C-alpha positions, 0 to 999 in steps of 0.5 A: 709857263705861269699856268704850269707853275701856278694854275692861277687864272689871274696870274696867268692872264696877267702873264698873257697881258704883261707886255701889251703896253710895249711899243713896236721895237720894244726896248729900242724905244727906251733908247729913244728916251736915253733909258739904256740902264733901266729900259722901262720908259716906253712901256705904257700901263697894262690897264691903259691899253686894255681900257681901249679894247672892248673885247678884252674888257668883255673877256676879263669880265667873263673871267671875273678879273678886274682891271685892278687885278692887273694893275700891279704885277708885283702881286704875282711873284711867279710871273714877275720878281725883282732881279736876280730872282727867277720868275717866268718872265725872266725864265722865258727870256733866258730859255728862248734867247738860247734856243730860238735866237742864238741856237746855243742849246737844243730843245732837249736841253731846254726841256731838261732845265724846264722840267726840273723847275718847281715852286720853292720858298725863298729866303724871305718866305715867298714863293719863287720858282727854282731847281730841284737838282744842283747839276741842272741848276748849274746848266741853267746858270751857263744859259744865263751867262750866254743870255746876259752876255749877249744882251750886254754885248755890242751887237745887241746894243748897236741894233737897238741904238741904230733903230732908236736913232732911226725912230728919232729921225722919223719923229723929227721928219714927222714920218711917224709919231710916238703913238704910231709905235703902239698902233701900227704894224712893224712891217708898216714902220719898216717900210717908212724906214726903208723908203726914207733912210738909205742906211736901212738897206745896209742895216738890213744886210749887215752880218756883223758888228766890228768892235774897236778901242778907238772912235771910228768915223762910221755911225758907232755905239759906245755906252753901258746898258742894262745888266741882266742876271738871274741867280736861281734857288736850288733845293739841296739835300740840306736846304733851299739856297741861292745857287751862288751860295752852294756852287763854286762853278756858279760863283765863277760864272757870275764873277765873269759875268759881273766883269764882262765888258765888250769893246768900248766902240762898235760899228758896221762897216757899211753904215757911215751915217744914218741917212 
């Protein structure tokens, strides 16, 4: 995606490597540290990871890319941009969630959205990807709603909280260390969980999370998490503007998203406790 929009080698390599500091189970590990809202605690610096890999260092040298070039992703606004601006990292999250994870949209619908995107100039005079057609941009907004609502919902929160609590217990029992999350395979860690926590089998087989208004006796969740949102630019016949400023439909969608709140408590019927 980043190469498609920039044809810039450094920004594309930064895109390729931008998540190398993420531990196994990704943002679940932020929950281990109680970071529900920002979800930034567990990620190591990209350069700290690359320094440990001789092959990567060799490839970067061949491409005349320094570690300093990868030090700050804010230098690459097409790849990484502050929310709610659209960037390839955020675009990837929305499109893949709706197509691969939730199956709410077909590949043809995803392609229609992707093919309408272009590099525009935003209200601050900076480059940012956005849409060339208002109707297509509105279709993307509906995907944003699906994506953001799912990641603020109790199913996602329960899964992440359960895994984070199992990881914490594994630390306490000295079954694994924090460093293991950056070096071991997910399958190896899952084997540890399966062998040591009886609830893992129930978690693995669970098909739904039950939302309720009163605190249940089972292992449950009840907290607020990071709100994810994207308000793209759109190139209208008059100007380049945020879609929220030119689309009544989008204003309604973003208002609903802002006010969305899942039930206060949620649990899985078969999981009474973690172990």
